[in-house]
Backbone as a printed PyTorch tensor [residue, N CA C, xyz], in Angstrom:
tensor([[[-10.7840,   8.4930,  -3.2960],
         [-10.7700,   6.9990,  -3.3910],
         [-10.1220,   6.4500,  -2.2090]],

        [[ -9.0280,   7.1100,  -1.7370],
         [ -8.2930,   6.7320,  -0.5980],
         [ -9.1600,   6.8390,   0.6780]],

        [[ -9.8970,   7.9010,   0.7270],
         [-10.9430,   8.0020,   1.9100],
         [-11.9900,   6.9970,   1.8970]],

        [[-12.5080,   6.6010,   0.6870],
         [-13.5160,   5.6090,   0.4990],
         [-12.9220,   4.2150,   1.1310]],

        [[-11.7900,   3.9850,   0.6250],
         [-11.1520,   2.6500,   1.1760],
         [-10.9420,   2.6810,   2.6250]],

        [[-10.5020,   3.7420,   3.2240],
         [-10.2760,   3.8490,   4.5890],
         [-11.6190,   3.7550,   5.3450]],

        [[-12.5630,   4.3300,   4.8690],
         [-14.0460,   4.3780,   5.4090],
         [-14.5530,   2.9550,   5.4270]],

        [[-14.3470,   2.1980,   4.3210],
         [-14.7520,   0.8510,   4.2410],
         [-14.0230,  -0.1330,   5.1790]],

        [[-12.7050,   0.1160,   5.2270],
         [-11.8920,  -0.7500,   6.1540],
         [-12.4460,  -0.4160,   7.5710]],

        [[-12.6800,   0.7510,   7.8920],
         [-13.1670,   1.1720,   9.3600],
         [-14.5340,   0.5560,   9.5470]],

        [[-15.3010,   0.5280,   8.5310],
         [-16.7320,   0.0530,   8.6000],
         [-16.7350,  -1.4850,   9.0180]],

        [[-15.6800,  -2.1130,   8.5600],
         [-15.4920,  -3.5130,   8.9260],
         [-15.2070,  -3.7110,  10.3600]],

        [[-14.6170,  -2.6060,  10.9710],
         [-14.1460,  -2.7250,  12.2950],
         [-15.1980,  -2.2690,  13.3310]],

        [[-16.2480,  -1.6700,  12.8050],
         [-17.3130,  -1.1300,  13.6570],
         [-17.8980,  -2.1360,  14.7290]],

        [[-18.0180,  -3.2710,  14.2600],
         [-18.5170,  -4.4220,  15.1090],
         [-17.6370,  -4.4830,  16.4030]],

        [[-16.2610,  -4.5470,  16.1570],
         [-15.4800,  -4.6910,  17.3780],
         [-15.5080,  -3.5420,  18.2220]],

        [[-15.5800,  -2.3170,  17.6230],
         [-15.5800,  -1.0700,  18.4220],
         [-16.9650,  -1.0540,  19.1630]],

        [[-18.0700,  -1.4070,  18.4920],
         [-19.3800,  -1.3740,  19.1990],
         [-19.4610,  -2.3820,  20.2680]],

        [[-18.7880,  -3.4730,  20.2000],
         [-18.8320,  -4.3780,  21.3400],
         [-18.2580,  -3.8030,  22.6180]],

        [[-17.3550,  -2.7870,  22.5080],
         [-16.7430,  -2.1940,  23.5940],
         [-17.5230,  -0.8600,  24.0450]],

        [[-17.9560,  -0.1240,  22.9410],
         [-18.6470,   1.2730,  23.1810],
         [-19.5110,   1.5160,  22.0180]],

        [[-20.7900,   1.3900,  22.0900],
         [-21.6320,   1.5900,  20.9720],
         [-21.7430,   3.1200,  20.5870]],

        [[-21.6670,   3.9940,  21.4840],
         [-21.6600,   5.3990,  21.2710],
         [-20.5570,   5.8160,  20.5290]],

        [[-19.3040,   5.2560,  20.7990],
         [-18.0990,   5.5600,  19.9930],
         [-18.1810,   4.9710,  18.5790]],

        [[-18.7710,   3.7660,  18.4930],
         [-18.9210,   3.1680,  17.1470],
         [-19.8600,   3.9820,  16.3880]],

        [[-20.9470,   4.5220,  17.0020],
         [-21.8160,   5.3570,  16.2250],
         [-21.1100,   6.6340,  15.7060]],

        [[-20.3240,   7.3350,  16.5680],
         [-19.6330,   8.4000,  16.1590],
         [-18.6990,   8.0700,  15.0140]],

        [[-18.0370,   6.9410,  15.0610],
         [-17.1100,   6.5870,  13.8710],
         [-17.9680,   6.3910,  12.5640]],

        [[-19.2010,   5.6450,  12.6620],
         [-19.9220,   5.5850,  11.4500],
         [-20.3990,   6.9370,  10.9380]],

        [[-20.9260,   7.8160,  11.8950],
         [-21.3100,   9.0810,  11.4280],
         [-20.3330,   9.9760,  10.8030]],

        [[-18.9200,   9.6810,  11.0620],
         [-17.8300,  10.4540,  10.6130],
         [-17.5210,  10.0520,   9.0990]],

        [[-18.0680,   8.7900,   8.7000],
         [-17.5940,   8.2890,   7.3630],
         [-18.1960,   9.2640,   6.2650]],

        [[-17.4690,   9.5290,   5.2730],
         [-17.8470,  10.2300,   4.1170],
         [-18.4920,   9.3880,   3.0610]],

        [[-17.8980,   8.2060,   2.9810],
         [-18.4750,   7.2840,   1.9500],
         [-19.8160,   6.7390,   2.3730]],

        [[-20.8180,   6.8290,   1.4620],
         [-22.2300,   6.4070,   1.6480],
         [-22.1730,   4.8260,   2.0280]],

        [[-21.6310,   4.1310,   1.1480],
         [-21.5880,   2.6830,   1.3670],
         [-21.0400,   2.2920,   2.6930]],

        [[-19.9970,   2.8590,   3.0380],
         [-19.3310,   2.5410,   4.4180],
         [-20.3140,   2.9920,   5.4720]],

        [[-20.9840,   4.0840,   5.4540],
         [-22.0070,   4.4760,   6.3360],
         [-23.1660,   3.4830,   6.5150]],

        [[-23.6170,   3.0070,   5.3340],
         [-24.8290,   2.0730,   5.3490],
         [-24.2950,   0.7550,   6.0050]],

        [[-23.2350,   0.3460,   5.6180],
         [-22.6860,  -0.8650,   6.2260],
         [-22.4410,  -0.6590,   7.7040]],

        [[-21.8040,   0.3720,   8.2290],
         [-21.7190,   0.6960,   9.6240],
         [-23.0960,   0.8450,  10.4170]],

        [[-24.0570,   1.3720,   9.7560],
         [-25.3920,   1.4320,  10.5720],
         [-26.0020,   0.1130,  10.6030]],

        [[-25.8530,  -0.6590,   9.5280],
         [-26.2700,  -2.1040,   9.6060],
         [-25.6940,  -2.8800,  10.6690]],

        [[-24.3600,  -2.6920,  10.6950],
         [-23.6480,  -3.4340,  11.7060],
         [-24.2000,  -2.9890,  13.2160]],

        [[-24.3690,  -1.7080,  13.3660],
         [-24.8930,  -1.2350,  14.7010],
         [-26.3230,  -1.7000,  14.9260]],

        [[-27.1400,  -1.7720,  13.8760],
         [-28.5280,  -2.4520,  13.9290],
         [-28.3930,  -3.8880,  14.4010]],

        [[-27.4780,  -4.5740,  13.7560],
         [-27.3490,  -6.0400,  13.9370],
         [-27.0060,  -6.2380,  15.5430]],

        [[-26.0540,  -5.4640,  16.0030],
         [-25.6210,  -5.5700,  17.3850],
         [-26.5690,  -5.1550,  18.3480]],

        [[-27.3180,  -4.0320,  18.1620],
         [-28.1510,  -3.3920,  19.1930],
         [-29.6370,  -3.6590,  19.0790]],

        [[-30.0420,  -4.0970,  17.8050],
         [-31.4710,  -4.1920,  17.4620],
         [-32.1500,  -2.7630,  17.5930]],

        [[-31.4760,  -1.7470,  17.6570],
         [-32.0560,  -0.4060,  17.6900],
         [-32.5560,   0.0050,  16.2320]],

        [[-33.8310,   0.1270,  16.0380],
         [-34.4140,   0.3300,  14.7230],
         [-33.9700,   1.7880,  14.0580]],

        [[-33.4100,   2.6750,  14.9090],
         [-32.9160,   3.9740,  14.4380],
         [-31.7370,   3.7690,  13.5090]],

        [[-30.9310,   2.6830,  13.8240],
         [-29.7580,   2.4530,  12.9340],
         [-30.1670,   1.9530,  11.5810]],

        [[-31.1860,   1.1280,  11.6240],
         [-31.7330,   0.6950,  10.3360],
         [-32.3500,   1.8580,   9.4850]],

        [[-33.0710,   2.6370,  10.1710],
         [-33.6250,   3.8960,   9.6560],
         [-32.5500,   4.7140,   9.0130]],

        [[-31.4570,   4.8830,   9.7690],
         [-30.3300,   5.7820,   9.2390],
         [-29.7860,   5.1740,   8.0190]],

        [[-29.7040,   3.7620,   7.9410],
         [-29.0790,   3.0800,   6.8430],
         [-29.9640,   3.2610,   5.6190]],

        [[-31.1950,   3.1550,   5.7610],
         [-32.3200,   3.3460,   4.6330],
         [-32.1730,   4.8550,   4.1950]],

        [[-32.1140,   5.7280,   5.1520],
         [-32.0320,   7.1380,   4.7370],
         [-30.8590,   7.5640,   3.9200]],

        [[-29.6940,   6.7990,   4.2630],
         [-28.5260,   7.0500,   3.4400],
         [-28.5470,   6.4540,   2.0580]],

        [[-29.3860,   5.4530,   1.8490],
         [-29.4460,   4.7340,   0.5280],
         [-29.9820,   5.6590,  -0.5120]],

        [[-29.2820,   5.6220,  -1.7080],
         [-29.6660,   6.4300,  -2.7380],
         [-29.9200,   5.6170,  -4.0850]],

        [[-29.3660,   4.4560,  -4.0520],
         [-29.4110,   3.6380,  -5.2740],
         [-30.0180,   2.1960,  -5.0450]],

        [[-30.4350,   1.6720,  -6.1690],
         [-30.9390,   0.1640,  -5.9470],
         [-29.8990,  -0.6570,  -5.2980]],

        [[-28.5640,  -0.4100,  -5.6820],
         [-27.5200,  -1.3530,  -5.0680],
         [-27.4860,  -1.0650,  -3.5180]],

        [[-27.6510,   0.1150,  -3.1290],
         [-27.6540,   0.4910,  -1.6740],
         [-28.8420,  -0.3030,  -1.0240]],

        [[-30.0210,  -0.2550,  -1.5660],
         [-31.1030,  -0.9410,  -0.9760],
         [-30.9480,  -2.5410,  -0.9380]],

        [[-30.3260,  -2.9340,  -1.9940],
         [-30.1320,  -4.3700,  -2.1510],
         [-28.9850,  -4.7550,  -1.0550]],

        [[-28.0680,  -3.9910,  -0.8900],
         [-27.0550,  -4.1810,   0.1770],
         [-27.6540,  -4.3400,   1.4970]],

        [[-28.6640,  -3.4210,   1.8350],
         [-29.3880,  -3.3720,   3.0970],
         [-30.1240,  -4.7930,   3.2300]],

        [[-30.7760,  -5.2500,   2.1990],
         [-31.4920,  -6.5190,   2.2180],
         [-30.5910,  -7.6810,   2.5160]],

        [[-29.4620,  -7.6780,   1.8200],
         [-28.5050,  -8.7830,   1.8360],
         [-27.7740,  -8.8040,   3.1060]],

        [[-27.5040,  -7.6830,   3.7660],
         [-26.6820,  -7.7560,   4.9500],
         [-27.3410,  -7.6930,   6.2380]],

        [[-28.7070,  -7.4010,   6.1480],
         [-29.4650,  -7.4240,   7.3430],
         [-29.8000,  -8.8260,   7.6860]],

        [[-29.8180,  -9.0680,   9.0070],
         [-30.1510, -10.4820,   9.3920],
         [-31.6780, -10.6880,   9.4100]],

        [[-32.4100,  -9.5660,   9.5670],
         [-33.8320,  -9.5550,   9.3770],
         [-34.4000,  -9.5010,   7.9570]],

        [[-35.4430, -10.0970,   7.7760],
         [-36.0820, -10.1140,   6.4720],
         [-36.7450,  -8.5970,   6.3750]],

        [[-36.4050,  -8.0230,   5.2890],
         [-36.9150,  -6.6390,   5.0240],
         [-37.5600,  -6.5250,   3.7460]],

        [[-38.8020,  -7.0210,   3.5360],
         [-39.4810,  -6.9400,   2.2150],
         [-39.7410,  -5.5630,   1.8680]],

        [[-40.0190,  -4.6250,   2.8600],
         [-40.3550,  -3.2170,   2.6270],
         [-39.1640,  -2.5190,   1.9900]],

        [[-37.9570,  -2.9740,   2.2940],
         [-36.7490,  -2.3240,   1.6070],
         [-36.7540,  -2.9090,   0.1200]],

        [[-36.8760,  -4.1420,   0.0160],
         [-36.9160,  -4.7250,  -1.4100],
         [-37.8590,  -3.9940,  -2.3050]],

        [[-38.9680,  -3.5750,  -1.8200],
         [-40.0210,  -2.8770,  -2.5630],
         [-39.4710,  -1.4490,  -3.0140]],

        [[-38.4540,  -0.9040,  -2.3800],
         [-37.9890,   0.3490,  -2.6550],
         [-37.1070,   0.2460,  -3.9610]],

        [[-36.6890,  -0.9650,  -4.3070],
         [-35.7140,  -1.1130,  -5.4930],
         [-36.5710,  -0.9780,  -6.7350]],

        [[-36.1160,  -0.1990,  -7.7150],
         [-36.6650,   0.1060,  -8.9360],
         [-36.3460,  -0.9030, -10.0090]],

        [[-35.0610,  -1.2790, -10.0960],
         [-34.6220,  -2.2090, -11.0620],
         [-35.2610,  -3.5230, -10.8640]],

        [[-35.8370,  -4.0140, -11.9130],
         [-36.5600,  -5.3210, -11.9240],
         [-35.4700,  -6.4930, -11.4080]],

        [[-34.3780,  -6.5550, -12.0170],
         [-33.3260,  -7.4890, -11.7870],
         [-32.9030,  -7.4200, -10.2920]],

        [[-32.5720,  -6.2750,  -9.7920],
         [-32.1460,  -6.2050,  -8.4670],
         [-33.2520,  -6.4730,  -7.4460]],

        [[-34.5300,  -6.0250,  -7.7920],
         [-35.5970,  -6.3730,  -6.9370],
         [-35.8180,  -7.9280,  -6.8360]],

        [[-35.5320,  -8.6230,  -7.9290],
         [-35.7080, -10.0420,  -8.1240],
         [-34.6300, -10.5610,  -7.1210]],

        [[-33.4540, -10.0440,  -7.1950],
         [-32.3120, -10.5230,  -6.2840],
         [-32.6000, -10.3640,  -4.9120]],

        [[-33.1480,  -9.1780,  -4.5630],
         [-33.5300,  -8.8700,  -3.0760],
         [-34.5450,  -9.9130,  -2.5300]],

        [[-35.5680, -10.1870,  -3.4830],
         [-36.7010, -11.0830,  -3.0710],
         [-36.0490, -12.5150,  -2.8890]],

        [[-35.0690, -12.8550,  -3.7510],
         [-34.4190, -14.1840,  -3.7100],
         [-33.6490, -14.2730,  -2.3800]],

        [[-32.9470, -13.2340,  -2.0690],
         [-32.3860, -13.1890,  -0.6360],
         [-33.2850, -13.4300,   0.3950]],

        [[-34.3930, -12.6700,   0.3130],
         [-35.5140, -12.8660,   1.3920],
         [-36.0400, -14.3570,   1.4260]],

        [[-36.2420, -14.8090,   0.1810],
         [-36.7580, -16.1390,   0.1420],
         [-35.7950, -17.1980,   0.8040]],

        [[-34.4640, -17.0510,   0.5420],
         [-33.5310, -17.9130,   1.0840],
         [-33.3450, -17.6880,   2.5910]],

        [[-33.4670, -16.5570,   3.0270],
         [-33.3230, -16.1660,   4.4640],
         [-34.5650, -16.7570,   5.2790]],

        [[-35.6850, -16.5770,   4.7050],
         [-36.8670, -16.9450,   5.5500],
         [-37.5030, -18.2100,   5.1110]],

        [[-37.2730, -18.7170,   3.8710],
         [-37.9610, -19.8980,   3.5010],
         [-39.4310, -19.6320,   3.1000]],

        [[-39.8220, -18.5070,   3.1080],
         [-41.3210, -18.1730,   2.9980],
         [-41.6270, -18.3230,   1.4580]],

        [[-42.2810, -19.3720,   1.1660],
         [-42.6090, -19.6900,  -0.3200],
         [-43.6350, -18.6590,  -0.8720]],

        [[-44.2320, -17.8540,  -0.1060],
         [-45.1790, -16.7810,  -0.5490],
         [-44.4120, -15.7580,  -1.3620]],

        [[-43.0270, -15.6160,  -0.9600],
         [-42.2450, -14.6470,  -1.7790],
         [-41.9840, -14.9720,  -3.1590]],

        [[-42.2220, -16.2840,  -3.4970],
         [-41.9340, -16.7230,  -4.9300],
         [-42.8690, -15.8040,  -5.8870]],

        [[-43.9170, -15.4490,  -5.5170],
         [-44.7550, -14.5850,  -6.3300],
         [-44.3100, -13.3220,  -6.6730]],

        [[-43.2730, -12.8000,  -5.9220],
         [-42.6310, -11.5510,  -6.1870],
         [-41.3740, -11.6100,  -7.0730]],

        [[-40.9890, -12.8160,  -7.4130],
         [-39.7490, -12.9550,  -8.1990],
         [-40.1620, -13.3100,  -9.6830]],

        [[-39.9290, -12.5420, -10.6240],
         [-40.2700, -12.7140, -11.9360],
         [-39.2010, -13.4020, -12.8420]],

        [[-37.9920, -13.3850, -12.4270],
         [-36.9710, -14.1430, -13.1560],
         [-36.8780, -15.5380, -12.8180]],

        [[-37.2160, -16.3300, -13.7860],
         [-37.4330, -17.8410, -13.6250],
         [-36.1060, -18.4500, -13.0890]],

        [[-34.9830, -17.9890, -13.6900],
         [-33.6120, -18.6630, -13.3520],
         [-33.2580, -18.2830, -11.8470]],

        [[-33.5060, -17.0170, -11.5130],
         [-33.0990, -16.5990, -10.2250],
         [-33.9950, -17.3070,  -9.1650]],

        [[-35.3380, -17.4340,  -9.4770],
         [-36.2180, -18.0550,  -8.6100],
         [-35.9090, -19.5440,  -8.5080]],

        [[-35.5250, -20.1470,  -9.5810],
         [-35.1770, -21.5630,  -9.6150],
         [-33.9050, -21.7900,  -8.6510]],

        [[-32.8500, -21.0110,  -8.9660],
         [-31.6050, -21.2000,  -8.1010],
         [-32.0380, -21.1020,  -6.6770]],

        [[-32.8660, -20.0220,  -6.3190],
         [-33.1550, -19.8600,  -4.9690],
         [-33.9390, -20.9670,  -4.2400]],

        [[-35.0040, -21.4100,  -5.0820],
         [-35.7400, -22.4760,  -4.6340],
         [-34.9690, -23.7790,  -4.4400]],

        [[-33.9740, -23.9930,  -5.2480],
         [-33.0870, -25.1010,  -5.0760],
         [-32.3230, -25.0150,  -3.7320]],

        [[-31.7530, -23.8080,  -3.4070],
         [-31.0290, -23.7400,  -2.1410],
         [-32.0560, -23.8740,  -0.9970]],

        [[-33.2420, -23.3320,  -1.1620],
         [-34.3270, -23.5000,  -0.0610],
         [-34.5890, -25.0580,   0.1310]],

        [[-34.8000, -25.7770,  -1.0420],
         [-35.1540, -27.1420,  -0.9670],
         [-34.0080, -27.9420,  -0.0770]],

        [[-32.7470, -27.6080,  -0.4330],
         [-31.6500, -28.2570,   0.2230],
         [-31.6240, -28.0270,   1.6510]],

        [[-32.1240, -26.9970,   2.1850],
         [-32.1310, -26.6000,   3.6550],
         [-33.3040, -27.3530,   4.4330]],

        [[-34.2650, -27.7420,   3.5650],
         [-35.4130, -28.3460,   4.2940],
         [-35.1660, -29.8790,   4.6220]],

        [[-36.1170, -30.3310,   5.4450],
         [-36.0780, -31.8170,   5.7090],
         [-37.0210, -32.5420,   4.6950]],

        [[-36.6660, -33.8160,   4.4500],
         [-37.5130, -34.5950,   3.5190],
         [-38.7910, -34.8640,   4.3300]],

        [[-40.0590, -34.8600,   3.7600],
         [-40.3930, -34.8120,   2.3950],
         [-40.5880, -33.2940,   1.9340]],

        [[-40.4510, -32.3610,   2.8430],
         [-40.6700, -30.9990,   2.5410],
         [-39.7190, -30.5420,   1.3180]],

        [[-38.5280, -31.0750,   1.4820],
         [-37.4520, -30.6300,   0.5440],
         [-37.8660, -31.1330,  -0.7910]],

        [[-38.5100, -32.3680,  -0.9100],
         [-38.8460, -32.7440,  -2.2690],
         [-40.0780, -32.0300,  -2.7670]],

        [[-40.9680, -31.6390,  -1.9610],
         [-41.9910, -30.7480,  -2.4030],
         [-41.5810, -29.4220,  -3.0050]],

        [[-40.5480, -28.8040,  -2.2660],
         [-40.0550, -27.5250,  -2.8330],
         [-39.2650, -27.8360,  -4.1300]],

        [[-38.5250, -28.8940,  -4.2010],
         [-37.7050, -29.1910,  -5.4110],
         [-38.6120, -29.3110,  -6.6110]],

        [[-39.8130, -29.9810,  -6.3540],
         [-40.7640, -30.2560,  -7.4050],
         [-41.4080, -28.9260,  -7.9440]],

        [[-41.3090, -27.8840,  -7.1190],
         [-41.9640, -26.6170,  -7.3830],
         [-40.9390, -25.6600,  -8.3310]],

        [[-39.7460, -26.0840,  -8.4950],
         [-38.7480, -25.3580,  -9.2470],
         [-39.0960, -25.2670, -10.6950]],

        [[-39.4120, -24.1050, -11.1910],
         [-39.8890, -23.9400, -12.6370],
         [-38.8120, -24.2510, -13.7130]],

        [[-37.5260, -23.8790, -13.5270],
         [-36.5730, -24.2460, -14.5700],
         [-36.1900, -25.7010, -14.4500]],

        [[-36.2480, -26.4590, -15.4860],
         [-35.8830, -27.8650, -15.4810],
         [-34.4750, -28.2490, -15.0910]],

        [[-33.5840, -27.3780, -15.4710],
         [-32.1430, -27.5510, -15.1550],
         [-32.0580, -27.5580, -13.6950]],

        [[-32.4960, -26.4850, -12.9560],
         [-32.3530, -26.4640, -11.5680],
         [-33.1090, -27.4630, -10.8550]],

        [[-34.4120, -27.8430, -11.4580],
         [-35.1590, -28.8770, -10.7700],
         [-34.4380, -30.1690, -10.8940]],

        [[-33.8280, -30.4450, -11.8950],
         [-33.1230, -31.7170, -12.1400],
         [-31.8300, -31.7860, -11.1480]],

        [[-31.1710, -30.6860, -11.0680],
         [-30.1040, -30.5860, -10.0550],
         [-30.5820, -30.8830,  -8.6260]],

        [[-31.6520, -30.2290,  -8.3370],
         [-32.2550, -30.3590,  -6.9480],
         [-32.6840, -31.8460,  -6.6900]],

        [[-33.2870, -32.4350,  -7.5700],
         [-33.7680, -33.8490,  -7.5080],
         [-32.5740, -34.7580,  -7.4000]],

        [[-31.4760, -34.4970,  -8.2260],
         [-30.3450, -35.2970,  -8.0490],
         [-29.7930, -35.3100,  -6.7520]],

        [[-29.6070, -34.1070,  -6.2940],
         [-29.0730, -33.9670,  -4.9090],
         [-29.8410, -34.5950,  -3.7950]],

        [[-31.1680, -34.3320,  -3.8310],
         [-32.1050, -34.9730,  -2.9710],
         [-32.1590, -36.4810,  -3.0010]],

        [[-32.2460, -37.0110,  -4.2550],
         [-32.1410, -38.4800,  -4.3320],
         [-30.9360, -39.0840,  -3.6930]],

        [[-29.8060, -38.4810,  -3.9710],
         [-28.5790, -39.0480,  -3.3600],
         [-28.4770, -38.8100,  -1.7970]],

        [[-28.9090, -37.6630,  -1.4180],
         [-29.0140, -37.2270,   0.0230],
         [-29.8260, -38.1320,   0.8260]],

        [[-31.0860, -38.2950,   0.3840],
         [-32.1310, -38.9810,   0.9840],
         [-32.2130, -40.5440,   0.7070]],

        [[-31.4180, -40.8800,  -0.3190],
         [-31.4390, -42.3110,  -0.7800],
         [-32.7940, -42.6980,  -1.1940]],

        [[-33.3610, -41.8570,  -2.1450],
         [-34.6610, -42.3090,  -2.6730],
         [-34.5090, -42.2750,  -4.2310]],

        [[-35.3650, -43.0240,  -4.8410],
         [-35.2610, -43.2150,  -6.2460],
         [-36.1060, -42.0950,  -6.9390]],

        [[-35.5250, -41.2200,  -7.5830],
         [-36.2240, -40.1740,  -8.3430],
         [-35.7400, -40.1960,  -9.7350]],

        [[-35.3110, -41.2450, -10.3030],
         [-34.7420, -41.2830, -11.6590],
         [-35.8370, -40.8870, -12.6720]],

        [[-37.0590, -41.3020, -12.5570],
         [-38.0350, -40.9600, -13.4880],
         [-38.1840, -39.4090, -13.6210]],

        [[-38.2870, -38.7940, -12.4140],
         [-38.6340, -37.3980, -12.3970],
         [-37.1780, -36.6250, -12.9010]],

        [[-36.0700, -37.1240, -12.5210],
         [-34.8460, -36.4590, -12.8670],
         [-34.8320, -36.5590, -14.4690]],

        [[-35.0510, -37.7440, -15.0560],
         [-34.9560, -37.9120, -16.4570],
         [-35.9770, -36.9930, -17.1270]],

        [[-37.1920, -36.8520, -16.5590],
         [-38.1530, -35.9680, -17.2310],
         [-37.7420, -34.4850, -17.1690]],

        [[-37.0650, -34.1440, -16.0100],
         [-36.6020, -32.7220, -16.0500],
         [-35.4970, -32.5070, -16.8540]],

        [[-34.5120, -33.5040, -17.0350],
         [-33.4180, -33.4020, -17.9470],
         [-33.8880, -33.2940, -19.4590]],

        [[-34.9430, -33.9730, -19.7610],
         [-35.5220, -34.0840, -21.1360],
         [-36.0840, -32.5580, -21.4820]],

        [[-36.5000, -31.8760, -20.4150],
         [-37.1070, -30.5900, -20.6630],
         [-36.1490, -29.4870, -20.7990]],

        [[-34.8070, -29.7310, -20.5370],
         [-33.8070, -28.7340, -20.6560],
         [-33.5480, -28.4340, -22.2000]],

        [[-33.7400, -27.2170, -22.6610],
         [-33.6530, -26.8580, -24.0530],
         [-32.1970, -26.8020, -24.4240]],

        [[-31.2540, -26.3000, -23.6430],
         [-29.9240, -26.1140, -23.9930],
         [-29.2420, -27.4360, -24.0590]],

        [[-28.6990, -27.8950, -25.2490],
         [-28.1160, -29.1960, -25.2470],
         [-26.7930, -29.3380, -24.4150]],

        [[-26.0430, -28.3280, -24.3320],
         [-24.8780, -28.3610, -23.5710],
         [-25.2180, -28.6370, -22.0130]],

        [[-26.1820, -27.8900, -21.6020],
         [-26.6340, -27.9730, -20.2180],
         [-27.2660, -29.3150, -19.9340]],

        [[-27.9360, -29.7700, -21.0430],
         [-28.6360, -31.1130, -20.7920],
         [-27.5420, -32.2390, -20.7280]],

        [[-26.6280, -32.0850, -21.5560],
         [-25.4950, -33.0070, -21.5950],
         [-24.6780, -33.0470, -20.2540]],

        [[-24.4940, -31.7760, -19.6420],
         [-23.8710, -31.6570, -18.4330],
         [-24.6230, -32.3760, -17.3530]],

        [[-25.9070, -32.2310, -17.3610],
         [-26.8110, -32.9390, -16.2930],
         [-26.7970, -34.4350, -16.4890]],

        [[-26.7940, -34.9010, -17.7860],
         [-26.7530, -36.2250, -18.0990],
         [-25.3520, -36.9930, -17.5940]],

        [[-24.2880, -36.1810, -17.7680],
         [-23.0330, -36.6590, -17.4210],
         [-22.9850, -36.7290, -15.9120]],

        [[-23.3920, -35.7140, -15.2240],
         [-23.4770, -35.6660, -13.7550],
         [-24.3620, -36.7040, -13.2620]],

        [[-25.5290, -36.9880, -13.7870],
         [-26.4380, -38.0860, -13.2810],
         [-25.8400, -39.3540, -13.3720]],

        [[-25.3410, -39.6470, -14.5870],
         [-24.8870, -40.9860, -14.8460],
         [-23.6380, -41.3820, -14.0930]],

        [[-22.8770, -40.2940, -13.7640],
         [-21.6420, -40.5790, -12.9160],
         [-21.9290, -40.9420, -11.4930]],

        [[-23.1030, -40.4260, -11.0600],
         [-23.6770, -40.6510,  -9.6340],
         [-24.2020, -42.0770,  -9.4760]],

        [[-24.6310, -42.5860, -10.6030],
         [-25.3120, -43.9970, -10.5480],
         [-24.3410, -45.0070, -10.0570]]])
């Protein structure tokens, strides 16, 4: 456990080492015993150098769905081929949500089967876009709770009247407590 902690702390310092000497940083990463620290270190080297061998090394070190998810999350590049390696449906959904938010590629929505995860990600994507594209994305959100939240934020941000759409989305929320929370939030904003 002590070695794992030391490796993880060193992995966080790999970037500083690599800025001065990439070869030394690579030797440090290869010396790690902890798999997670090695993956993190290789991803850091890949980020700095764009050398695909470091990404390949990180993927080869991965053994679990959590490892593959970490690669997708920490890589600055979109890596759908890594997301496909994940067996767990939930973690695969998370990986595709990360990719959706990184790229804004709405085609990825077809890869996400969890409606709540998809909705939360689409809300974040909508908030990053400019109007009217942001409104188009907000209207795509399948879960009425997240759709209502997105529409509320957009209405306020863009100073547009979306009260009918917001009211309709709020009405569709099945959970009474969540519906009440939305109503409280909406009517406080008015």
